Biopython code that builds the backbone (N, CA, C, O; Angstrom):
import numpy as np
from Bio.PDB.StructureBuilder import StructureBuilder

atoms = [
    (1, "UNK", "N", (-50.922, 46.252, -63.608)),
    (1, "UNK", "CA", (-50.443, 44.794, -63.078)),
    (1, "UNK", "C", (-50.966, 44.790, -61.542)),
    (1, "UNK", "O", (-51.061, 45.639, -60.656)),
    (2, "UNK", "N", (-51.275, 43.325, -61.677)),
    (2, "UNK", "CA", (-52.446, 43.152, -60.546)),
    (2, "UNK", "C", (-51.612, 42.574, -59.424)),
    (2, "UNK", "O", (-50.502, 42.157, -59.756)),
    (3, "UNK", "N", (-52.016, 42.461, -57.936)),
    (3, "UNK", "CA", (-51.753, 42.962, -57.255)),
    (3, "UNK", "C", (-50.994, 41.424, -56.879)),
    (3, "UNK", "O", (-50.089, 41.284, -56.056)),
    (4, "UNK", "N", (-51.553, 40.442, -57.624)),
    (4, "UNK", "CA", (-50.890, 39.027, -57.518)),
    (4, "UNK", "C", (-49.727, 38.900, -58.484)),
    (4, "UNK", "O", (-48.835, 38.062, -58.351)),
    (5, "UNK", "N", (-49.794, 39.751, -59.425)),
    (5, "UNK", "CA", (-48.915, 39.773, -60.334)),
    (5, "UNK", "C", (-47.595, 40.311, -59.998)),
    (5, "UNK", "O", (-46.476, 39.825, -60.163)),
    (6, "UNK", "N", (-47.904, 41.222, -59.582)),
    (6, "UNK", "CA", (-46.564, 42.023, -58.317)),
    (6, "UNK", "C", (-46.446, 41.468, -57.012)),
    (6, "UNK", "O", (-45.565, 42.112, -56.442)),
    (7, "UNK", "N", (-46.885, 40.619, -56.286)),
    (7, "UNK", "CA", (-46.229, 39.904, -55.740)),
    (7, "UNK", "C", (-45.875, 38.752, -55.737)),
    (7, "UNK", "O", (-45.541, 38.344, -54.625)),
    (8, "UNK", "N", (-45.818, 38.120, -56.465)),
    (8, "UNK", "CA", (-44.910, 36.912, -58.047)),
    (8, "UNK", "C", (-43.709, 37.965, -58.592)),
    (8, "UNK", "O", (-42.575, 37.639, -58.242)),
    (9, "UNK", "N", (-43.752, 38.423, -58.896)),
    (9, "UNK", "CA", (-42.996, 39.543, -59.433)),
    (9, "UNK", "C", (-41.352, 40.033, -58.391)),
    (9, "UNK", "O", (-40.186, 40.347, -58.629)),
    (10, "UNK", "N", (-42.183, 39.841, -57.291)),
    (10, "UNK", "CA", (-41.239, 40.567, -56.446)),
    (10, "UNK", "C", (-40.801, 39.443, -55.519)),
    (10, "UNK", "O", (-39.741, 39.403, -54.893)),
    (11, "UNK", "N", (-41.772, 38.538, -55.525)),
    (11, "UNK", "CA", (-40.831, 37.157, -55.102)),
    (11, "UNK", "C", (-39.744, 36.513, -55.754)),
    (11, "UNK", "O", (-38.805, 35.924, -55.219)),
    (12, "UNK", "N", (-39.982, 36.695, -57.049)),
    (12, "UNK", "CA", (-39.060, 36.032, -58.079)),
    (12, "UNK", "C", (-37.678, 37.245, -58.199)),
    (12, "UNK", "O", (-36.705, 36.797, -58.806)),
    (13, "UNK", "N", (-37.582, 38.264, -57.833)),
    (13, "UNK", "CA", (-36.474, 39.374, -57.708)),
    (13, "UNK", "C", (-36.076, 39.020, -55.936)),
    (13, "UNK", "O", (-35.298, 39.752, -55.324)),
    (14, "UNK", "N", (-36.563, 38.130, -55.458)),
    (14, "UNK", "CA", (-36.224, 38.091, -54.097)),
    (14, "UNK", "C", (-35.050, 37.135, -53.885)),
    (14, "UNK", "O", (-35.252, 36.043, -54.415)),
    (15, "UNK", "N", (-33.948, 37.242, -53.293)),
    (15, "UNK", "CA", (-32.840, 36.217, -53.548)),
    (15, "UNK", "C", (-33.126, 35.085, -52.966)),
    (15, "UNK", "O", (-34.313, 35.059, -52.639)),
    (16, "UNK", "N", (-32.471, 34.005, -52.658)),
    (16, "UNK", "CA", (-32.903, 32.532, -52.385)),
    (16, "UNK", "C", (-32.267, 32.795, -51.525)),
    (16, "UNK", "O", (-31.594, 33.825, -51.492)),
    (17, "UNK", "N", (-32.320, 31.689, -50.335)),
    (17, "UNK", "CA", (-31.346, 31.184, -49.055)),
    (17, "UNK", "C", (-32.419, 30.039, -49.113)),
    (17, "UNK", "O", (-33.644, 30.062, -49.241)),
    (18, "UNK", "N", (-31.435, 28.956, -48.961)),
    (18, "UNK", "CA", (-31.568, 27.225, -48.845)),
    (18, "UNK", "C", (-31.017, 27.172, -47.601)),
    (18, "UNK", "O", (-30.079, 27.809, -47.124)),
    (19, "UNK", "N", (-32.052, 25.932, -46.916)),
    (19, "UNK", "CA", (-32.113, 25.405, -46.043)),
    (19, "UNK", "C", (-32.095, 23.698, -46.512)),
    (19, "UNK", "O", (-33.107, 23.126, -46.917)),
    (20, "UNK", "N", (-31.120, 23.216, -46.410)),
    (20, "UNK", "CA", (-30.630, 22.095, -47.099)),
    (20, "UNK", "C", (-30.560, 21.162, -46.057)),
    (20, "UNK", "O", (-29.544, 21.112, -45.363)),
    (21, "UNK", "N", (-31.754, 20.228, -45.809)),
    (21, "UNK", "CA", (-31.406, 18.695, -44.491)),
    (21, "UNK", "C", (-31.096, 17.484, -45.048)),
    (21, "UNK", "O", (-31.983, 16.933, -45.700)),
    (22, "UNK", "N", (-29.876, 16.872, -44.919)),
    (22, "UNK", "CA", (-29.737, 15.591, -45.152)),
    (22, "UNK", "C", (-28.132, 15.630, -45.777)),
    (22, "UNK", "O", (-27.046, 15.886, -45.256)),
    (23, "UNK", "N", (-28.482, 15.308, -46.929)),
    (23, "UNK", "CA", (-27.252, 15.327, -47.796)),
    (23, "UNK", "C", (-26.160, 16.244, -47.996)),
    (23, "UNK", "O", (-26.571, 17.253, -48.569)),
    (24, "UNK", "N", (-24.866, 16.285, -47.731)),
    (24, "UNK", "CA", (-24.383, 17.578, -47.570)),
    (24, "UNK", "C", (-23.728, 17.839, -49.208)),
    (24, "UNK", "O", (-23.537, 18.977, -49.638)),
    (25, "UNK", "N", (-23.555, 17.117, -49.672)),
    (25, "UNK", "CA", (-23.262, 17.418, -51.161)),
    (25, "UNK", "C", (-24.347, 18.483, -51.971)),
    (25, "UNK", "O", (-24.073, 19.434, -52.703)),
    (26, "UNK", "N", (-25.333, 18.087, -51.660)),
    (26, "UNK", "CA", (-26.286, 19.360, -51.975)),
    (26, "UNK", "C", (-26.043, 20.756, -51.793)),
    (26, "UNK", "O", (-25.930, 21.628, -52.655)),
    (27, "UNK", "N", (-25.990, 20.831, -50.734)),
    (27, "UNK", "CA", (-25.037, 21.980, -49.914)),
    (27, "UNK", "C", (-24.213, 22.390, -50.613)),
    (27, "UNK", "O", (-24.350, 23.370, -51.345)),
    (28, "UNK", "N", (-23.519, 21.913, -50.538)),
    (28, "UNK", "CA", (-21.764, 22.201, -51.530)),
    (28, "UNK", "C", (-22.049, 22.989, -52.815)),
    (28, "UNK", "O", (-21.766, 24.154, -53.095)),
    (29, "UNK", "N", (-22.840, 21.809, -53.698)),
    (29, "UNK", "CA", (-23.191, 22.338, -54.948)),
    (29, "UNK", "C", (-23.657, 23.956, -55.019)),
    (29, "UNK", "O", (-23.096, 24.904, -55.568)),
    (30, "UNK", "N", (-25.265, 23.875, -54.025)),
    (30, "UNK", "CA", (-25.167, 25.239, -53.930)),
    (30, "UNK", "C", (-24.315, 26.551, -53.451)),
    (30, "UNK", "O", (-24.529, 27.687, -53.876)),
    (31, "UNK", "N", (-23.284, 26.190, -52.467)),
    (31, "UNK", "CA", (-22.808, 27.049, -52.537)),
    (31, "UNK", "C", (-21.949, 27.308, -53.560)),
    (31, "UNK", "O", (-21.611, 28.476, -53.754)),
    (32, "UNK", "N", (-21.330, 25.998, -54.590)),
    (32, "UNK", "CA", (-20.514, 26.360, -55.297)),
    (32, "UNK", "C", (-21.069, 27.433, -56.672)),
    (32, "UNK", "O", (-20.274, 27.816, -57.531)),
    (33, "UNK", "N", (-22.097, 27.696, -56.678)),
    (33, "UNK", "CA", (-22.873, 28.333, -57.112)),
    (33, "UNK", "C", (-23.307, 29.282, -56.839)),
    (33, "UNK", "O", (-24.178, 29.774, -57.556)),
    (34, "UNK", "N", (-22.789, 30.028, -55.482)),
    (34, "UNK", "CA", (-22.748, 30.833, -54.745)),
    (34, "UNK", "C", (-24.462, 31.553, -54.309)),
    (34, "UNK", "O", (-24.877, 32.698, -54.484)),
    (35, "UNK", "N", (-25.161, 30.324, -53.691)),
    (35, "UNK", "CA", (-26.382, 30.500, -53.374)),
    (35, "UNK", "C", (-26.309, 30.395, -51.924)),
    (35, "UNK", "O", (-26.085, 29.277, -51.461)),
    (36, "UNK", "N", (-26.454, 31.328, -51.178)),
    (36, "UNK", "CA", (-26.594, 30.798, -49.503)),
    (36, "UNK", "C", (-27.123, 29.843, -49.436)),
    (36, "UNK", "O", (-28.165, 29.629, -50.056)),
    (37, "UNK", "N", (-26.375, 28.721, -48.416)),
    (37, "UNK", "CA", (-27.037, 27.131, -47.930)),
    (37, "UNK", "C", (-26.860, 27.220, -46.083)),
    (37, "UNK", "O", (-25.843, 27.673, -45.558)),
    (38, "UNK", "N", (-27.832, 26.794, -45.442)),
    (38, "UNK", "CA", (-27.742, 26.782, -44.223)),
    (38, "UNK", "C", (-27.741, 25.251, -44.158)),
    (38, "UNK", "O", (-28.807, 24.656, -44.313)),
    (39, "UNK", "N", (-26.454, 24.493, -43.907)),
    (39, "UNK", "CA", (-26.894, 22.510, -43.919)),
    (39, "UNK", "C", (-26.853, 22.305, -42.972)),
    (39, "UNK", "O", (-25.951, 22.679, -42.223)),
    (40, "UNK", "N", (-28.147, 21.406, -42.550)),
    (40, "UNK", "CA", (-28.797, 20.876, -41.364)),
    (40, "UNK", "C", (-28.260, 19.074, -41.673)),
    (40, "UNK", "O", (-28.686, 18.318, -42.546)),
    (41, "UNK", "N", (-27.309, 18.825, -40.713)),
    (41, "UNK", "CA", (-26.915, 17.299, -40.746)),
    (41, "UNK", "C", (-27.750, 16.460, -39.773)),
    (41, "UNK", "O", (-27.760, 16.425, -38.542)),
    (42, "UNK", "N", (-28.617, 15.632, -40.934)),
    (42, "UNK", "CA", (-29.766, 14.922, -40.619)),
    (42, "UNK", "C", (-29.901, 13.751, -41.245)),
    (42, "UNK", "O", (-29.663, 13.642, -42.448)),
    (43, "UNK", "N", (-30.333, 12.660, -40.426)),
    (43, "UNK", "CA", (-30.548, 11.714, -41.078)),
    (43, "UNK", "C", (-32.159, 10.455, -40.545)),
    (43, "UNK", "O", (-32.290, 10.121, -39.368)),
    (44, "UNK", "N", (-32.563, 10.257, -40.992)),
    (44, "UNK", "CA", (-34.058, 9.647, -40.609)),
    (44, "UNK", "C", (-33.587, 8.451, -39.299)),
    (44, "UNK", "O", (-32.740, 7.564, -39.410)),
    (45, "UNK", "N", (-34.540, 8.813, -37.928)),
    (45, "UNK", "CA", (-34.484, 7.777, -37.303)),
    (45, "UNK", "C", (-34.211, 6.559, -37.101)),
    (45, "UNK", "O", (-35.181, 5.962, -36.637)),
    (46, "UNK", "N", (-32.929, 5.657, -37.310)),
    (46, "UNK", "CA", (-33.135, 4.207, -37.190)),
    (46, "UNK", "C", (-32.238, 4.246, -39.102)),
    (46, "UNK", "O", (-32.060, 3.249, -39.802)),
    (47, "UNK", "N", (-32.021, 5.065, -39.308)),
    (47, "UNK", "CA", (-31.295, 5.006, -40.988)),
    (47, "UNK", "C", (-32.556, 4.144, -41.718)),
    (47, "UNK", "O", (-32.117, 3.124, -42.249)),
    (48, "UNK", "N", (-33.668, 4.270, -41.835)),
    (48, "UNK", "CA", (-34.420, 3.934, -42.498)),
    (48, "UNK", "C", (-34.697, 2.322, -42.402)),
    (48, "UNK", "O", (-35.021, 1.802, -43.470)),
    (49, "UNK", "N", (-34.627, 1.624, -41.469)),
    (49, "UNK", "CA", (-34.737, 0.552, -40.930)),
    (49, "UNK", "C", (-36.063, 0.553, -40.227)),
    (49, "UNK", "O", (-36.275, 0.987, -39.095)),
    (50, "UNK", "N", (-37.135, -0.123, -41.250)),
    (50, "UNK", "CA", (-38.349, -0.047, -40.446)),
    (50, "UNK", "C", (-38.418, -0.925, -39.082)),
    (50, "UNK", "O", (-38.793, -0.336, -38.068)),
    (51, "UNK", "N", (-38.109, -2.178, -39.007)),
    (51, "UNK", "CA", (-38.760, -2.479, -37.765)),
    (51, "UNK", "C", (-37.715, -2.060, -36.980)),
    (51, "UNK", "O", (-37.852, -2.832, -36.031)),
    (52, "UNK", "N", (-36.498, -1.183, -36.638)),
    (52, "UNK", "CA", (-35.719, -0.540, -35.551)),
    (52, "UNK", "C", (-37.215, 1.171, -35.516)),
    (52, "UNK", "O", (-37.909, 1.636, -34.611)),
    (53, "UNK", "N", (-37.122, 1.361, -36.316)),
    (53, "UNK", "CA", (-38.052, 2.461, -36.399)),
    (53, "UNK", "C", (-39.288, 2.406, -35.324)),
    (53, "UNK", "O", (-39.435, 3.112, -34.327)),
    (54, "UNK", "N", (-40.380, 1.057, -35.961)),
    (54, "UNK", "CA", (-41.093, 0.823, -35.375)),
    (54, "UNK", "C", (-40.958, 0.628, -33.599)),
    (54, "UNK", "O", (-41.905, 0.921, -32.869)),
    (55, "UNK", "N", (-39.538, 0.053, -33.017)),
    (55, "UNK", "CA", (-39.591, -0.179, -31.725)),
    (55, "UNK", "C", (-39.107, 1.033, -31.807)),
    (55, "UNK", "O", (-40.082, 1.597, -31.310)),
    (56, "UNK", "N", (-38.243, 2.041, -32.080)),
    (56, "UNK", "CA", (-38.164, 3.192, -31.426)),
    (56, "UNK", "C", (-39.446, 4.144, -31.107)),
    (56, "UNK", "O", (-39.570, 4.858, -30.113)),
    (57, "UNK", "N", (-40.231, 4.014, -32.012)),
    (57, "UNK", "CA", (-41.904, 4.904, -31.931)),
    (57, "UNK", "C", (-42.557, 4.442, -30.587)),
    (57, "UNK", "O", (-43.194, 5.161, -29.817)),
    (58, "UNK", "N", (-42.259, 2.999, -30.436)),
    (58, "UNK", "CA", (-42.867, 2.593, -29.271)),
    (58, "UNK", "C", (-42.374, 3.034, -27.910)),
    (58, "UNK", "O", (-43.168, 3.099, -26.972)),
    (59, "UNK", "N", (-41.007, 3.359, -27.754)),
    (59, "UNK", "CA", (-40.060, 3.378, -26.900)),
    (59, "UNK", "C", (-40.269, 5.025, -26.857)),
    (59, "UNK", "O", (-39.668, 5.402, -25.851)),
    (60, "UNK", "N", (-40.767, 5.971, -27.413)),
    (60, "UNK", "CA", (-41.325, 7.217, -27.804)),
    (60, "UNK", "C", (-42.846, 7.772, -27.209)),
    (60, "UNK", "O", (-43.264, 8.928, -27.143)),
    (61, "UNK", "N", (-43.531, 6.425, -26.787)),
    (61, "UNK", "CA", (-45.065, 6.672, -26.390)),
    (61, "UNK", "C", (-45.484, 7.196, -27.230)),
    (61, "UNK", "O", (-46.669, 7.530, -27.221)),
]
sb = StructureBuilder()
sb.init_structure("model")
sb.init_model(0)
sb.init_chain("A")
sb.init_seg("    ")
for serial, (resi, resn, name, xyz) in enumerate(atoms, 1):
    if name == "N":
        sb.init_residue(resn, " ", resi, " ")
    sb.init_atom(name, np.array(xyz, "f"), 0.0, 1.0, " ", f" {name:<3s}", serial, name[0])
structure = sb.get_structure()
């Protein structure tokens, strides 16, 4: 088996850990499946409002 195949096999046999950014429901679904999850409560600046985001970017320099 090539080194590349061994690396892929090793990766696929490694436990999965998830960092979930945003929607908590995704983290909850993964937790119900037994997947370890770190949830980060995040939303985009100005909640997606382009005009407010533009104003905020001007404040930030």
